[in-house]
N, C-alpha and C positions, 0 to 999 in steps of 0.2 A: 255418261250424261255428256251433252255436247255443251263445251264452253267456245264462244266466237270472240270472246272479247277479255281484256281485262277488268273490265267495269261487271262484267257477269260473273267472272272468278270471285271478284271481290266480294259482292252481292250473297253470293252461298256462303264465302268465309267468313262473314259476317253472321250469317244465320248460324252455321256450325259453332262459333266463338258463343255466340248467345246460351247454346244448348249445354256448352262445356261450363260454361260460369252455373246456370242451373243445376248441373252435374256436381258439381263441387260445392254449392251452396247446401245442395242435400246430405253429400257425402259429410261434410260439417256438422249437419244437424244430426245425422245417425252415429255419429263419433264424440257425441256431447255429453260425455259422461264422468264420472269422480275417477274413472280408470287410470291411472298415472303411466299404463304400459301404452296408451291410446295416444300419449301427447307429442311423440316424435310423428305418427300418422298425421295427427290433426296439423303441426306445423308445417308437413308439407303439403296437404291438402292445402292450406291456408296460401302457401307460396304459388303453388300452382293455379288456385283461384286468382289471385293477383296477377300472374302470368298470363291467364287467359283475358282477364281484363285489359291487359295492356294489348294486346293481340287485339282485340275487338277495337279499343281506340287506332290502333295502328292501321288497321283495314279500313277504319271510318275514314281516316285521315286521306287517303285514296281514293275514297268512293265518292263519285260525282252524281248518283244516282241513274235509274231506269225507268222506263214508263212502266205502269203499274202491269200492264198485261206480260210484258218481259220479266218482270219480276215474280207474277204468280207461275209463268212457265217454267221458270229457274227453280222455284220453291217444290212444285209439282214432280219436276225432272228429279230434283235430288233426294226427295221423299222415294220415290220409285225405283233408286237406282241404291238407296239403302245410305247414301250418303247422310242424310238427316236421319235420325233414327225415328222410325215411322209412331207416329202419337206421340211423337214427343217425350218428353221424362215421364209425362204421366202413362203413356204407352210403357216404358220402359218399368215404372212399378205395378202397374197392374199385370205384367208378366213376370212378376217375382223377380225383376232383376236388380233391384235393390234394397231387398228385404233384409240383408245382412252385411257387415261389413266386407266379406268375402266376394259376395256375389257383386256387391258394390265397385270392390276393387277389378274385379274382372271385368265389369261393362266399362268402366272407364278405361281400363286399359286398351280394350277393342276400341272404342271411341276415339284414343289418343294416336294407337297406330293405324286407323282409318283416315283419321283429320292427316296426320303426315304422309300418307300415300296419297291423299286427295289433293292436299297441296301441291303436291310435286308434280301429280298429272297437270292440274291446272297453269302451273308456273309452266310448263311445257307449251301449253297449248293456248296461252291466253294473248298473247303476240305484245306485251308491255311489259318493257324491259325494269322498270320500276317495280310495278305489281309483281313480275317475275322474282325478283330480287328477294321482294318483303315475303312472299309465299313460301319461295326456299329457306330463306333464314326463320320462317316461325314454323316450317316443317320440321327443322335442325331443333327447334325448342320441343315439341311434341314429342320427337324421339326421345330428349332427356325426362320427360315426364312419363313416357312409356316405360323406361328405364327405372325412375322412381318407383311407380307402381307394384312392378316387378319384384323390387326387392321386398315388397311388403308381403307377398304371397308366400 
């Protein structure tokens, strides 16, 4: 996917964070049981959900908007390049990627890894130092999320 500006990178990052928020909300629903062994996992998922909401807020704070045509082109390009999961969260559900705790954690780990990689690539190509710094900082946080998820495999 070709990112031409910091604003384009921020638009896609906002969409990615929206998806991450949906994912962790779903994860909390799937782990909402009386099973005490899941409490540490639920606590970590709640922290990651909070982090993703904060990331969304940070990206929105720098985003000034793009014309509707550019936003649509970027969204379609992101889907085509698998930056955004094709079909969204419901597509993942239909493919069975969120059927149980293990598959959900695996899907979430893949999403965190892809997000960190994508944010770093955007930072290199966006030409906006403030946006690049934010993208690199949030990529490092996504790396922490990935490690947390791997600890539960």
